[in-house]
C-alpha positions in Angstrom: 6.0 1.4 18.7 3.1 1.0 16.5 0.7 -2.1 17.0 1.4 -5.2 14.2 -1.4 -6.7 12.1 -2.0 -10.9 12.3 -3.4 -10.9 9.2 -0.5 -11.0 5.9 -1.0 -7.7 3.5 -0.3 -6.7 -0.1 -0.7 -4.0 -1.6 0.3 -3.1 -5.0 0.6 -0.2 -7.1 -1.7 -1.5 -10.7 -0.1 -0.5 -14.0 -3.3 -0.1 -16.3 -3.9 -2.2 -19.8 -2.6 -0.3 -22.9 -6.1 -0.3 -24.1 -7.8 1.3 -20.8 -7.2 5.8 -21.2 -7.7 6.1 -16.7 -11.5 5.9 -16.8 -11.4 3.2 -18.6 -9.5 0.8 -16.4 -11.1 2.4 -13.5 -14.2 0.9 -14.4 -12.5 -2.2 -15.5 -10.4 -2.8 -12.5 -13.5 -2.4 -10.8 -14.7 -5.5 -12.6 -11.8 -7.4 -11.5 -12.1 -6.9 -8.1 -16.0 -7.8 -8.3 -15.0 -11.1 -10.0 -12.2 -12.5 -7.2 -15.0 -11.7 -4.6 -17.4 -13.5 -6.8 -15.1 -16.9 -5.9 -15.0 -19.5 -3.4 -12.2 -18.3 -2.7 -12.9 -14.7 -1.7 -13.2 -16.3 1.6 -9.5 -15.8 2.9 -10.1 -13.0 2.5 -10.4 -10.0 5.6 -11.0 -6.8 3.4 -10.3 -5.2 0.0 -9.4 -1.8 -0.9 -8.7 0.1 -4.5 -7.3 3.4 -4.3 -7.6 6.2 -7.0 -4.6 8.5 -7.6 -5.5 12.1 -7.4 -2.8 14.6 -7.6 -0.6 15.9 -5.3 1.8 18.3 -4.9 4.8 16.8 -3.8 7.8 19.3 -3.6 11.4 17.6 -3.0 9.9 14.0 -3.5 10.0 12.1 -7.0 6.8 10.8 -7.4 5.1 7.1 -7.3 3.8 6.1 -11.1 1.0 4.2 -11.1 -2.5 3.7 -11.8 -3.9 3.2 -9.4 -3.2 1.4 -5.5 -4.8 -2.1 -3.7 -4.8 -3.8 -1.0 -5.9 -6.9 0.3 -5.4 -8.6 4.2 -5.5 -11.8 4.3 -7.3 -13.6 7.1 -4.3 -15.5 8.1 -0.7 -16.7 6.0 -2.7 -20.2 6.3 -5.7 -18.2 4.5 -3.0 -16.3 1.8 -1.3 -19.8 0.8 -4.5 -21.6 1.2 -5.9 -18.3 -1.9 -3.0 -19.0 -3.9 -3.3 -22.7 -4.4 -6.8 -23.0 -4.9 -7.7 -23.5 -8.9 -9.4 -20.7 -9.2 -6.7 -18.7 -9.4 -5.9 -19.5 -12.5 -9.4 -16.6 -13.2 -8.4 -14.3 -12.3 -4.8 -14.5 -13.1 -6.1 -14.7 -17.0 -8.2 -11.4 -16.1 -5.8 -9.7 -15.0 -4.2 -10.1 -18.7 -6.8 -8.3 -19.7 -6.9 -5.6 -16.4 -3.2 -4.0 -16.5 0.0 -4.4 -18.4 1.9 -6.5 -16.4 1.1 -9.0 -14.0 0.2 -8.4 -11.0 2.8 -9.6 -9.1 5.1 -8.6 -10.6 3.7 -4.9 -8.9 3.3 -6.5 -5.6 4.5 -6.5 -2.5 3.4 -8.8 0.8 3.6 -6.7 4.4 3.9 -6.6 7.6 1.2 -4.2 8.7 2.1 -2.5 11.6 -0.6 0.3 12.7 0.4 3.4 14.8 -2.8 4.4 13.8 -6.2 4.0 13.1 -7.4 6.9 10.2 -11.0 8.0 10.6 -13.5 7.4 7.4 -13.2 9.5 3.2 -9.6 11.0 3.7 -7.1 11.5 0.9 -4.6 8.1 1.3 -1.0 9.0 1.1 1.7 6.3 0.1 5.4 6.7 0.5 7.6 4.0 -1.0 11.0 4.0 0.4 14.3 1.7 0.5 16.6 1.4 2.7 20.1 2.8 2.4 22.3 -0.5 1.7 24.6 0.0 5.0 21.1 -1.3 6.6 20.0 -5.1 7.2 16.3 -4.4 6.4 15.7 -5.8 10.2 18.2 -3.0 11.2 15.6 -0.5 8.9 12.4 -1.6 9.9 14.1 -1.4 14.2 14.4 2.2 13.1 11.4 3.2 11.6 9.3 1.6 13.7 11.5 2.9 16.9 12.8 5.9 16.2 10.6 7.6 13.1 7.0 6.3 13.4 6.2 7.5 16.9 7.3 11.2 15.9 5.5 10.8 12.2 2.1 10.0 14.3 2.6 12.6 16.1 2.8 14.9 13.2 -0.4 13.3 11.6 -2.0 13.5 14.7 -1.1 17.6 14.7 -2.5 17.8 12.3 -5.7 16.2 11.9 -7.4 14.4 15.0 -8.7 11.8 12.2 -5.5 11.2 10.4 -4.1 7.8 10.2 -0.2 6.2 10.0 0.6 2.5 9.5 3.6 1.6 8.2 3.9 -1.7 6.1 6.6 -3.3 5.9 8.5 -6.1 3.8 8.2 -9.9 4.9 11.0 -10.2 2.8 14.0 -8.6 0.5 12.2 -7.3 -2.2 11.9 -9.5 -5.3 13.5 -7.8 -8.3 9.8 -9.0 -10.7 7.9 -7.4 -7.1 8.0 -3.8 -6.1 10.7 -1.8 -5.1 10.1 -1.1 -1.5 11.8 -2.1 1.9 8.3 -0.4 4.1 5.1 1.8 2.5 3.6 3.9 4.9 0.4 5.1 4.6 -1.3 8.2 5.7 -4.1 9.4 5.9 -5.1 13.4 6.0 -7.4 15.4 4.9 -4.5 17.6 4.0 -0.5 15.6 3.0 1.5 19.0 2.3 2.2 19.5 6.3 3.0 15.2 6.9 5.5 15.7 3.5 6.9 18.9 5.1 7.6 17.0 8.5 8.8 13.8 6.1 11.1 16.0 4.2 13.0 17.5 7.9 13.3 13.9 8.6 14.6 12.2 6.0 17.7 15.5 5.6 18.8 14.3 9.6 18.3 10.9 8.6 21.0 8.3 6.7 18.0 5.3 6.8 16.3 5.5 3.5 17.9 5.6 -0.3 15.2 6.8 -2.3 11.2 7.7 -1.8 8.0 7.7 -3.8 5.3 9.4 -3.1 1.4 8.3 -4.6 -2.3 10.0 -3.3 -5.1 9.0 -3.9 -8.7 8.5 -2.6 -10.1 4.5 -0.8 -12.7 2.8 -2.4 -13.4 -0.4 1.0 -14.8 -3.3 -1.8 -15.2 -5.9 1.1 -16.7 -6.3 3.5 -19.2 -3.9 1.8 -20.6 -1.8 4.3 -19.3 -1.3 7.9 
């Protein structure tokens, strides 16, 4: 089993504003992040990263189309709520309208993070968005994915790359039709993710717990804290 962390974690799959090409969006996204970090309400945030897409060959898996993946760790549930209630939130929401195609809430998922293996820095990060089979409740899916599947996948990560990492991010409630549609987002840091995808495909071929899988490979940039 992995280790749950006490920090609520927001994962969002950015959709760029149509006025930007991918290069222009990356610069504008960094600007959006800098605005958020400049405000006093940022004291509520433990960590923040932006992950830029890189090409991925993943035969048999549907691509997760997005222009980047953001990871936001709140210090606690209380600070998450305070962050949203802060009057300065209006400023960042206004900036969202100039940065993204839609409000962030419409492509975001609030999760509980479960760490199976921490990764060394610098590795590409693969995100795998999973929808559970209709026959399973969210609780049953979480128990199976953490208890039965997770240990097998983290073993594969370790065999491929001793410095690799594996994290599960489980939706805190039933995914909203207005938010990102996933029950769990696996987060895998590896020098080469192809071997992991082979094991994931084998695992899914012999299970009836997952209805859909989508993948995107990224390179992570940790923006807060600025240095560790």
